[in-house]
C-alpha atoms as one frame of an Amber mdcrd trajectory, in Angstrom:
protein
 -51.139  33.921  -8.381 -53.150  36.650  -6.677 -50.955  39.478  -7.989 -48.756
  37.586 -10.449 -49.339  40.228 -13.157 -48.251  43.144 -11.008 -46.369  45.599
 -13.225 -47.457  43.966 -16.479 -49.270  45.865 -19.227 -51.709  44.016 -21.498
 -53.727  44.829 -24.612 -56.908  42.803 -25.141 -59.022  43.009 -28.289 -62.717
  42.149 -28.408 -62.903  43.271 -24.802 -66.480  44.525 -24.501 -68.033  41.178
 -23.609 -67.567  37.437 -23.360 -64.055  36.007 -23.249 -62.395  39.379 -23.818
 -64.170  41.036 -20.933 -63.331  38.122 -18.640 -59.664  38.376 -19.630 -59.586
  42.103 -18.882 -61.211  41.584 -15.493 -58.924  38.684 -14.552 -55.734  40.419
 -15.662 -56.683  43.580 -13.774 -57.555  41.595 -10.659 -54.102  40.019 -10.782
 -52.357  43.375 -10.936 -51.990  44.175 -14.638 -52.716  47.453 -16.337 -54.918
  46.804 -19.359 -55.922  48.488 -22.602 -59.355  47.097 -23.551 -60.181  47.512
 -27.247 -63.441  46.799 -29.052 -65.549  48.136 -31.912 -68.494  48.119 -29.497
 -68.707  51.409 -27.531 -69.828  49.391 -24.504 -66.135  48.704 -23.916 -65.988
  52.160 -22.335 -67.825  50.692 -19.356 -64.640  48.827 -18.393 -62.667  52.037
 -17.858 -61.293  52.520 -14.353 -57.967  52.995 -12.668 -55.599  50.618 -14.402
 -57.908  49.978 -17.367 -57.954  52.274 -20.406 -60.374  51.690 -23.259 -60.291
  52.206 -27.008 -63.192  52.015 -29.442 -61.775  50.841 -32.774 -62.241  48.419
 -35.647 -59.235  46.116 -35.285 -59.295  45.233 -38.985 -58.546  48.805 -40.043
 -54.999  49.956 -40.698 -54.016  52.276 -37.878 -56.134  50.759 -35.104 -53.304
  48.565 -33.838 -50.923  51.503 -33.798 -53.432  53.518 -31.777 -53.946  50.686
 -29.307 -50.244  50.091 -28.722 -49.529  53.793 -28.447 -52.300  54.111 -25.860
 -50.653  51.371 -23.792 -47.277  53.102 -24.024 -48.717  56.512 -23.229 -50.846
  55.403 -20.285 -48.675  52.671 -18.776 -45.177  53.028 -20.240 -44.689  49.686
 -21.998 -46.477  46.592 -23.341 -45.922  43.046 -22.082 -48.953  41.057 -23.254
 -51.237  41.031 -26.287 -54.392  38.926 -26.436 -55.913  38.707 -29.913 -59.446
  37.762 -28.922 -61.765  39.750 -31.219 -63.694  37.545 -33.643 -66.712  37.397
 -35.906 -68.645  34.440 -37.293 -71.012  33.908 -40.196 -73.372  31.043 -40.985
 -73.761  30.772 -44.757 -72.925  28.088 -47.356 -69.958  28.937 -49.569 -72.116
  29.077 -52.713 -74.239  31.797 -51.100 -71.340  33.749 -49.641 -70.247  37.060
 -51.129 -66.693  38.327 -51.234 -67.722  40.950 -48.687 -69.025  38.189 -46.386
 -65.719  36.328 -46.633 -63.583  39.405 -46.109 -65.637  40.603 -43.144 -64.643
  37.461 -41.206 -61.029  37.152 -42.367 -60.364  40.854 -41.817 -61.132  40.620
 -38.107 -60.170  37.081 -37.163 -56.910  36.912 -39.113 -55.903  40.340 -40.403
 -56.750  42.094 -37.132 -54.548  39.641 -35.251 -51.725  40.174 -37.745 -51.896
  43.962 -37.428 -51.971  43.927 -33.632 -49.226  41.315 -33.356 -47.004  43.328
 -35.685 -47.363  46.516 -33.668 -47.149  44.761 -30.300 -43.917  43.019 -31.267
 -42.396  46.340 -32.300 -42.992  47.536 -28.736 -41.847  44.279 -27.124 -38.617
  43.654 -29.066 -36.584  46.462 -27.437 -37.488  45.041 -23.995 -36.647  41.484
 -25.136 -39.744  40.080 -23.476 -43.429  39.654 -24.094 -46.270  37.226 -24.617
 -48.927  37.033 -27.309 -51.952  34.772 -26.866 -54.337  34.229 -29.754 -57.852
  32.918 -29.225 -58.194  30.256 -31.886 -60.739  27.429 -31.979 -61.190  23.724
 -32.549 -62.672  25.073 -35.801 -59.081  25.594 -36.951 -58.971  21.812 -37.428
 -62.605  20.674 -37.604 -65.759  22.119 -39.104 -69.417  21.811 -39.759 -71.379
  23.209 -42.733 -71.910  26.940 -43.035 -68.826  28.350 -41.317 -66.158  28.190
 -44.040 -64.964  31.756 -43.510 -64.689  31.220 -39.760 -62.790  27.932 -40.038
 -60.446  29.427 -42.630 -59.771  32.428 -40.411 -59.042  30.303 -37.348 -56.776
  28.028 -39.388 -54.924  31.128 -40.528 -54.682  32.326 -36.932 -53.100  29.041
 -35.840 -50.484  29.252 -38.578 -49.868  32.916 -37.776 -49.319  31.839 -34.156
 -46.701  29.281 -35.135 -44.829  31.600 -37.467 -44.842  34.493 -34.997 -43.575
  32.099 -32.327 -40.507  31.328 -34.422 -39.915  34.973 -35.228 -40.546  36.214
 -31.709 -38.717  33.784 -29.459 -35.261  35.055 -30.379 -36.433  38.384 -28.935
 -37.822  36.793 -25.769 -41.425  36.956 -27.030 -43.557  33.838 -26.614 -46.543
  33.363 -28.914 -49.212  30.719 -28.278 -52.895  30.134 -28.897 -55.919  28.687
 -27.159 -57.969  26.242 -29.203 -61.268  27.179 -27.665 -64.389  25.091 -27.875
 -67.947  26.372 -27.537 -68.138  29.184 -25.007 -71.357  30.914 -23.979 -70.791
  34.370 -25.474 -72.590  36.833 -27.737 -70.750  35.855 -30.942 -73.970  34.563
 -32.568 -76.222  37.328 -31.213 -77.738  39.257 -34.106 -76.917  36.468 -36.552
 -79.392  33.828 -35.375 -82.224  33.543 -32.920 -81.150  32.394 -29.461 -77.444
  32.432 -30.304 -76.296  31.799 -26.740 -78.686  28.882 -26.425 -77.343  27.468
 -29.704 -73.799  27.480 -28.304 -74.889  25.756 -25.118 -76.793  23.116 -27.078
 -74.012  22.523 -29.627 -71.495  22.057 -26.817 -73.378  19.053 -25.501 -71.762
  17.091 -28.353 -68.381  17.465 -26.640 -67.245  14.672 -24.315 -67.500  17.046
 -21.373 -71.167  17.606 -22.268 -71.309  21.365 -21.824 -70.064  24.732 -23.032
 -67.349  26.674 -21.238 -67.901  29.881 -19.371 -65.716  32.817 -20.514 -63.883
  32.812 -17.190 -62.584  29.293 -17.871 -60.892  30.404 -21.090 -59.556  33.538
 -19.380 -57.720  31.364 -16.851 -55.883  29.521 -19.639 -54.972  32.808 -21.307
 -53.608  34.115 -18.011 -51.450  31.013 -17.648 -50.043  31.264 -21.182 -49.302
  34.958 -20.684 -47.525  34.343 -17.373 -43.988  33.299 -16.513 -45.432  29.936
 -15.423 -45.682  29.091 -19.135 -42.095  30.149 -19.858 -41.273  26.994 -21.881
 -44.437  26.970 -24.012 -43.733  28.367 -27.477 -45.872  28.076 -30.610 -48.433
  25.791 -29.002 -52.176  25.587 -29.456 -53.595  24.637 -26.071 -56.892  22.912
 -26.741 -59.645  23.941 -24.348 -62.679  22.458 -26.073 -64.063  19.942 -23.610
 -62.618  17.109 -25.679 -64.416  18.066 -28.903 -61.244  17.793 -30.981 -60.383
  14.271 -29.825 -63.814  12.760 -30.321 -64.289  10.482 -33.315 -67.817  10.094
 -34.686
């Protein structure tokens, strides 16, 4: 597996930190060329030989086209898309504005749609490709205050399944990772001690801890590789058992 991605070209959204950054680093270490995209300018720090960066809002029309064109210009083709970028909001529905709702759905669902659409356009002529979406156990389960997030991840799971049916006839496999709590910066700026909250919340899972971003990156790498050649339209749960716990 050391260089199993040699010759592959990947596009990763939400790449500046957390899971996205770990995916970029792992893919590059295994031989892939990578386009790392994020709204956060800190993504530029990932730039090096074999890694090109793009600062963009993935929810905006045109950003996906720019990202895919950058991959084609710099590396000649596109083999892998990882829709990782995500936002979260903690607010009861009765206090939520339309702008609040749309800010989450536009990134977590619409951004994935836009990037999948453009990536598939580049993959279809080559009759090969892999798309991996970072979903969540929150696609199936919830707790109060995250309605927009759960709705967006549910939408992402259904987008995954539909794209899988549309893509496989062109040799494109589409799957998702049902991630559990991972120690990232997703809550930073939205609550005090956001990373500590994730670590504490994860103790409710049977495994008793949160994941590190590198653990999710390994699953993404598997799903994007030829080793997962018979996996189509699946949501691989990586949540420490959270989704199978009752009570």
